[in-house]
C-alpha positions as CSV (number, residue, x, y, z in Angstrom):
1,M,87.6,309.3,74.5
2,S,85.3,306.4,76.3
3,W,85.7,303.1,76.5
4,I,82.7,301.4,75.2
5,Y,82.4,297.6,75.6
6,L,80.2,295.5,72.9
7,D,82.0,291.9,73.4
8,N,79.1,290.7,76.1
9,N,79.1,287.3,74.3
10,A,82.2,286.9,75.5
11,T,81.6,288.1,78.9
12,T,79.7,290.4,80.7
13,K,80.3,293.3,83.5
14,I,79.5,291.6,87.0
15,D,76.2,293.4,88.3
16,P,76.7,295.4,91.1
17,L,73.6,293.7,92.7
18,V,75.3,290.6,92.4
19,L,79.0,291.4,93.6
20,D,77.2,292.7,97.0
21,T,75.4,289.5,96.9
22,M,78.7,288.0,96.6
23,L,80.8,289.8,99.2
24,P,79.8,288.4,102.8
25,F,80.6,285.0,101.5
26,L,84.0,286.4,100.7
27,Q,84.6,288.0,103.8
28,E,82.0,287.1,107.2
29,S,80.2,284.1,105.9
30,Y,83.7,282.2,104.6
31,G,82.7,279.0,105.8
32,N,82.8,275.5,103.7
33,A,79.3,274.8,102.5
34,S,80.2,271.1,104.0
35,S,80.9,272.2,107.5
36,V,77.7,272.2,108.8
37,Q,78.7,271.6,112.0
38,H,79.1,275.2,113.0
39,R,77.9,278.5,112.3
40,I,79.5,280.2,109.2
41,G,79.5,276.6,107.3
42,R,75.3,276.6,107.9
43,E,75.6,279.8,106.3
44,A,77.4,279.0,103.4
45,N,75.3,276.0,103.0
46,Q,72.1,277.6,103.5
47,A,73.3,280.2,100.6
48,I,74.0,277.2,98.5
49,A,70.4,276.2,98.7
50,L,69.2,279.4,98.2
51,A,70.9,279.9,94.6
52,R,70.0,276.3,93.8
53,G,66.4,277.5,94.4
54,Q,66.6,280.6,92.3
55,I,68.2,278.9,89.5
56,A,65.3,276.2,90.0
57,Q,62.5,278.9,90.2
58,K,63.9,280.7,86.9
59,F,63.7,277.6,85.1
60,H,60.7,276.1,86.3
61,V,62.4,272.8,87.3
62,K,63.1,270.9,91.0
63,E,66.0,272.1,92.9
64,S,67.4,268.5,92.8
65,E,67.8,268.9,89.4
66,I,70.6,271.6,89.2
67,F,74.2,270.9,89.9
68,F,76.6,273.5,90.5
69,N,80.1,273.2,88.3
70,S,82.9,275.8,86.9
71,G,80.7,276.4,83.9
72,A,79.4,275.5,80.1
73,T,82.8,273.9,79.4
74,E,82.9,271.5,82.3
75,G,79.1,270.6,81.6
76,I,79.7,269.8,78.1
77,N,82.9,267.4,78.9
78,T,81.0,266.1,81.9
79,V,77.8,265.0,79.7
80,L,79.6,264.2,76.6
81,R,82.0,262.0,77.9
82,G,79.6,260.8,80.9
83,I,77.0,260.0,78.3
84,V,79.6,257.5,76.0
85,H,80.7,256.0,79.1
86,A,77.3,255.1,80.8
87,Y,75.4,254.4,77.6
88,A,78.1,252.1,75.6
89,R,75.6,249.3,75.4
90,K,72.9,251.4,73.4
91,G,75.3,252.6,71.0
92,K,78.1,255.1,70.0
93,H,76.6,257.7,68.1
94,I,76.3,261.3,68.9
95,I,74.2,263.8,66.7
96,T,75.6,267.4,66.9
97,C,75.9,270.3,64.3
98,Q,78.4,272.1,62.9
99,T,78.1,275.4,64.4
100,E,78.5,274.4,68.0
101,H,80.9,276.0,70.3
102,K,84.2,274.8,70.1
103,A,84.1,272.8,73.6
104,V,81.3,270.8,72.1
105,L,83.4,270.1,68.8
106,T,86.8,269.6,70.3
107,T,85.4,267.4,72.8
108,C,83.4,265.2,70.1
109,A,87.1,265.1,67.8
110,Q,88.5,263.4,70.7
111,L,85.5,261.1,71.3
112,E,85.5,259.9,67.7
113,R,89.3,259.1,68.3
114,N,88.0,256.9,70.7
115,G,85.2,255.1,68.0
116,I,82.5,257.3,69.0
117,E,80.9,258.2,65.5
118,I,79.6,261.4,65.2
119,T,76.8,263.2,62.8
120,Y,77.8,267.0,62.5
121,L,74.7,268.5,60.8
122,P,74.9,271.0,58.5
123,V,73.1,274.6,58.6
124,D,71.8,276.8,55.9
125,Q,72.7,280.1,55.2
126,N,70.8,281.4,58.1
127,G,72.4,279.1,60.5
128,A,69.2,276.7,61.1
129,I,69.5,273.2,60.8
130,D,67.1,270.8,59.0
131,L,64.4,268.9,61.3
132,Q,63.5,266.6,59.1
133,M,67.3,265.5,58.4
134,L,67.9,265.6,62.2
135,R,64.8,263.4,62.6
136,D,66.7,260.8,59.7
137,S,69.6,261.0,61.3
138,I,68.7,259.6,64.5
139,R,69.2,255.9,64.5
140,P,68.8,252.9,67.1
141,D,72.1,253.5,68.4
142,T,72.0,257.1,68.7
143,I,72.3,258.1,72.2
144,L,72.5,261.6,72.6
145,V,71.4,264.7,70.5
146,C,73.8,268.0,71.2
147,I,72.6,271.0,69.7
148,M,72.9,274.9,71.5
149,A,69.9,276.9,72.1
150,A,71.6,280.1,70.5
151,N,75.1,280.9,68.6
152,N,77.8,282.6,70.4
153,E,78.9,284.2,67.0
154,S,75.7,285.1,64.9
155,G,73.1,284.7,67.6
156,I,71.0,282.8,65.5
157,V,68.4,280.6,67.9
158,H,68.0,277.1,67.1
159,P,64.2,275.8,67.2
160,V,64.7,274.0,70.7
161,L,61.1,273.2,71.3
162,E,60.6,271.4,68.3
163,I,64.4,269.9,68.7
164,A,63.1,268.5,71.8
165,Q,59.9,267.0,70.7
166,I,61.9,265.1,67.9
167,C,64.2,263.7,70.5
168,Q,61.4,262.5,72.8
169,E,59.6,260.8,69.8
170,K,62.6,259.0,69.0
171,D,63.2,258.4,72.7
172,V,66.7,259.8,72.5
173,L,68.3,262.0,75.1
174,F,68.7,265.9,74.1
175,F,71.5,267.8,75.6
176,C,71.6,271.5,74.9
177,D,74.4,274.4,75.2
178,A,72.0,277.1,76.6
179,T,75.0,279.4,77.4
180,Q,73.9,282.3,75.2
181,L,70.2,282.3,75.6
182,V,70.2,281.9,79.5
183,G,69.3,285.1,80.8
184,K,68.4,287.0,77.7
185,Q,65.5,284.5,77.0
186,E,63.3,282.9,79.3
187,I,63.4,278.7,79.2
188,D,60.5,277.3,80.8
189,L,61.8,273.5,80.9
190,Q,58.6,272.5,81.8
191,Q,57.2,273.4,78.5
192,I,60.8,272.4,76.2
193,P,61.6,269.1,77.4
194,I,65.1,269.4,77.5
195,D,66.8,266.6,79.2
196,I,70.1,268.3,80.1
197,L,71.2,272.0,79.5
198,T,74.0,273.8,80.3
199,F,75.3,277.7,81.1
200,S,77.5,280.0,82.4
201,A,77.1,282.6,84.3
202,H,79.4,285.2,83.3
203,K,77.1,285.2,80.3
204,F,74.3,287.3,82.3
205,H,76.5,289.8,84.6
206,G,77.4,287.0,86.9
207,P,81.2,285.9,88.5
208,K,83.6,284.1,86.2
209,G,84.2,280.3,86.6
210,V,80.7,279.1,88.0
211,G,77.5,277.9,85.9
212,A,75.6,274.8,86.2
213,L,74.0,271.5,84.7
214,Y,69.9,270.8,84.7
215,V,69.7,267.3,84.1
216,R,65.7,266.4,84.1
217,R,64.4,263.6,86.6
218,K,62.6,260.9,84.6
219,R,61.4,257.3,85.3
220,K,64.2,256.2,83.8
221,P,67.0,258.1,85.3
222,I,69.6,259.9,83.2
223,Q,72.8,258.3,83.8
224,I,75.7,260.5,84.1
225,P,79.2,259.7,85.9
226,P,81.0,262.5,87.7
227,L,83.8,264.0,85.6
228,I,85.4,265.0,88.8
229,S,85.3,262.6,91.4
230,G,85.8,263.7,95.2
231,G,83.5,263.8,98.3
232,Q,79.8,263.9,98.1
233,Q,79.3,267.6,97.0
234,E,76.5,267.8,94.5
235,N,75.1,264.5,95.6
236,G,78.5,262.9,94.3
237,F,77.9,264.5,90.6
238,R,80.9,266.9,90.9
239,G,83.7,266.7,93.7
240,G,85.3,269.4,95.4
241,T,84.6,272.2,97.8
242,L,81.6,274.4,96.6
243,N,83.0,277.7,95.3
244,V,80.2,279.7,97.7
245,P,80.5,283.1,96.6
246,N,80.7,282.3,92.9
247,I,77.5,280.1,93.0
248,V,75.6,283.0,95.1
249,G,76.4,285.3,92.3
250,C,75.0,283.0,89.6
251,G,71.7,282.6,91.8
252,K,71.4,286.2,92.1
253,A,72.4,286.9,88.6
254,L,70.0,284.8,87.3
255,A,67.2,285.8,89.5
256,I,67.2,289.3,88.2
257,A,68.2,288.8,84.9
258,N,65.5,289.9,82.4
259,A,65.1,290.7,78.7
260,H,66.1,294.3,78.6
261,P,63.9,295.9,75.9
262,G,66.6,298.5,75.3
263,I,69.1,296.2,73.6
264,K,67.2,295.2,70.6
265,R,66.3,298.5,69.7
266,Y,70.1,299.8,70.1
267,R,70.9,296.6,67.8
268,D,68.4,297.2,65.3
269,E,69.3,301.1,65.0
270,L,73.4,300.2,65.0
271,E,72.5,298.0,62.3
272,R,70.1,299.9,60.2
273,Q,72.5,303.2,60.4
274,I,75.6,300.7,59.1
275,K,73.2,299.7,56.1
276,L,72.8,303.4,55.4
277,Q,76.3,304.8,55.6
278,I,78.2,301.5,54.8
279,P,78.1,299.8,51.5
280,E,79.1,296.3,51.0
281,I,78.0,294.3,54.4
282,I,76.6,291.3,54.9
283,I,74.6,291.0,58.6
284,H,75.2,287.4,59.2
285,G,71.6,285.8,59.6
286,E,69.8,289.1,59.4
287,Q,66.6,286.9,58.4
288,A,66.8,284.0,61.2
289,P,65.7,284.5,64.5
290,R,68.4,285.8,66.0
291,L,69.6,286.9,69.8
292,N,68.3,290.5,70.7
293,N,71.7,291.9,71.6
294,T,73.7,290.2,68.7
295,S,74.8,291.3,65.2
296,F,77.9,289.9,63.3
297,I,78.2,292.2,60.1
298,A,80.9,291.7,57.6
299,F,82.5,294.7,56.0
300,R,83.6,293.4,52.5
301,H,87.1,293.9,51.1
302,I,88.8,294.8,54.7
303,K,89.9,293.0,57.4
304,A,87.8,292.9,60.9
305,A,91.1,292.7,62.3
306,E,92.2,296.5,60.8
307,I,88.6,297.9,62.2
308,M,89.1,296.8,65.6
309,T,93.0,298.1,65.7
310,A,91.7,301.5,64.3
311,I,89.0,301.8,66.8
312,P,90.5,300.5,70.1
313,H,88.3,302.3,72.6
314,I,85.7,300.1,71.2
315,A,85.8,296.3,72.5
316,L,84.6,294.4,70.1
317,S,85.2,290.8,68.4
318,S,85.5,288.7,65.1
319,G,83.7,285.8,67.0
320,S,84.1,283.6,69.4
321,A,86.8,284.3,72.3
322,C,87.3,280.9,72.8
323,T,88.9,280.8,69.1
324,S,90.2,284.3,68.7
325,G,93.9,282.9,68.8
326,L,93.3,281.0,65.5
327,L,94.2,282.1,62.2
328,G,91.3,280.2,60.3
329,P,88.0,281.6,59.7
330,S,85.0,281.6,61.6
331,H,84.0,277.9,61.4
332,V,80.2,279.2,62.1
333,L,80.5,281.3,59.3
334,K,82.0,278.7,56.7
335,A,79.3,276.6,57.8
336,M,76.7,279.4,57.0
337,G,78.4,279.2,53.3
338,A,80.6,282.8,53.9
339,S,83.8,282.8,51.8
340,D,87.0,282.9,53.8
341,D,87.1,286.8,52.5
342,D,84.1,287.8,53.7
343,A,84.2,285.4,57.2
344,F,87.7,287.3,58.2
345,A,85.9,290.8,57.5
346,S,83.3,290.1,59.7
347,V,83.0,292.0,63.5
348,R,80.8,290.8,65.9
349,F,78.7,293.2,68.2
350,S,77.1,292.3,71.5
351,L,75.6,294.4,73.5
352,S,74.5,294.2,77.1
353,K,71.8,296.3,79.8
354,F,74.8,298.3,80.4
355,T,74.9,299.5,76.9
356,T,73.9,303.0,76.5
357,K,72.5,304.6,73.3
358,A,75.7,307.2,73.5
359,D,77.6,304.1,73.2
360,V,76.0,302.9,69.9
361,E,75.8,306.4,68.7
362,Q,79.8,306.8,69.2
363,T,80.0,303.3,67.8
364,I,78.6,304.2,64.6
365,G,80.1,307.3,63.7
366,D,83.8,306.1,64.7
367,L,82.8,302.7,62.6
368,V,81.8,304.8,59.7
369,K,85.0,307.0,59.9
370,T,87.1,304.2,60.1
371,V,85.7,301.5,57.4
372,Q,85.9,304.8,55.0
373,R,89.3,305.6,55.7
374,L,90.4,301.8,55.4
375,R,88.8,301.3,52.5
376,S,90.4,304.6,51.0
377,S,93.7,303.0,51.2
378,S,92.7,299.5,50.2
379,P,93.9,298.4,47.0
380,I,91.4,295.4,47.2
381,W,88.8,298.0,47.6
382,Q,89.8,300.2,44.7
383,L,89.8,296.7,42.8
384,F,86.3,296.0,43.5
385,K,85.2,299.6,42.8
386,D,86.9,299.2,39.6
387,G,84.6,296.1,38.9
388,L,87.8,294.0,38.4
389,I,86.8,291.7,41.5
390,T,83.2,290.8,43.2
C-alpha cells in the first residue's frame, strides 16, 4: 500500500532543486558568511545576498527590507515583543484575531500578563473578520494590528489588502503572519501596504528552521529591537551565525514557488467525491475564500482520530501541527461556531505540487470505506440514524 502525504500545511517535502542548491554550502562552500577575508566566506556571503534578492524580487521590495531568522514563530515573537517594547510611550493595545496561530495567541497571552491589552476579533462561520469591527477597534493607543494572511487549519484567506488600507488610514502598524500564503499565492507588497510580514520556508518546499521577516522602510522607521542579541548579522537585527545552507534553500524555494494549477482541481475533486459518497459531512469555510490546497472536513458522529488511525498510510491532520498534542477541540473551529463534537470529527487535507491524481483517488476510496466501517459499528451513528440525536 503506497504512502500518501496530505499534511502539507504542517510541512512540505523539500524540492530536489532546492536540496541541490543547498548541498554545496554544506560540503564545499561551508564558510561563515561573516568571514569575508577568505574565499569560502565570501562565497557564503554572496549566497546570502542572492537569497535575499530572490525573496525581495518575489515580494517586489528592497533587499534591505528582508531579514533572515529561524522561521515564523521567531518572527512573531520578535515583532510582538519588540513592538510592545519600542512603542510603549504610544500605547499598550494590540488587535489580533481569535483564529490566529498559537504562536501569536500564546505570545499575546504572555503580553497580557505584563499589562498589554489585547483585542481578539471574532470571526463568523466562514472564518471572516468584520472589517468595520476592526476599524472601530483601533484606538489612539493601538500600537499594532496582527492578522494572518491565511489560516493554517481552515485555509481561509483574510482580505489583507483591505486590512492594510484600514491600518494606513488609522496610522497603525499592520503585522501579517503570511506563513500559509507565501509560496501558494503571489503577494505584491508594493500593491498591498503590509508593514511587517513573516514566513517559514518549510511551508513551500524549502528546509525547516529558516524563514524571514519583511519590515517596510518608511519615512519614520519602524522600531523593532532584536529578540536575539549578538554580532552585527542582519544589520544588528538578529544575532547569530547565518544558517547559509538553509537561507540558500529558502531563497531558491521561494524563487521557484508557483500556484500549481493541479492542486485546486485535485482538492475540489476530493471534496466533490466526499460529498457524493459520505453523508453528514461539513466542509468548514466552504463558501469562503480559501487556499487552493486546503480542505478541513468534519465527518459527523465519528472521531477524526479514529479515521486517521484506521488509514495510517495517509498522512492527515486534525488541525495545527503545533497543537496536535492538546486534548481540546480546535480553537479555529470553535471560533467559527463549530460544536465540540464536530470539531473533534474534523480532518484536514492539505495538498502540494507533489500530490498526484492517484493519491487523491486512493484517498477518496480508502476514506469512504473507512468512514462507512467506523460508522457501522458506532452506537452514536446508530442513535443519529434513529433520530435520537441531531
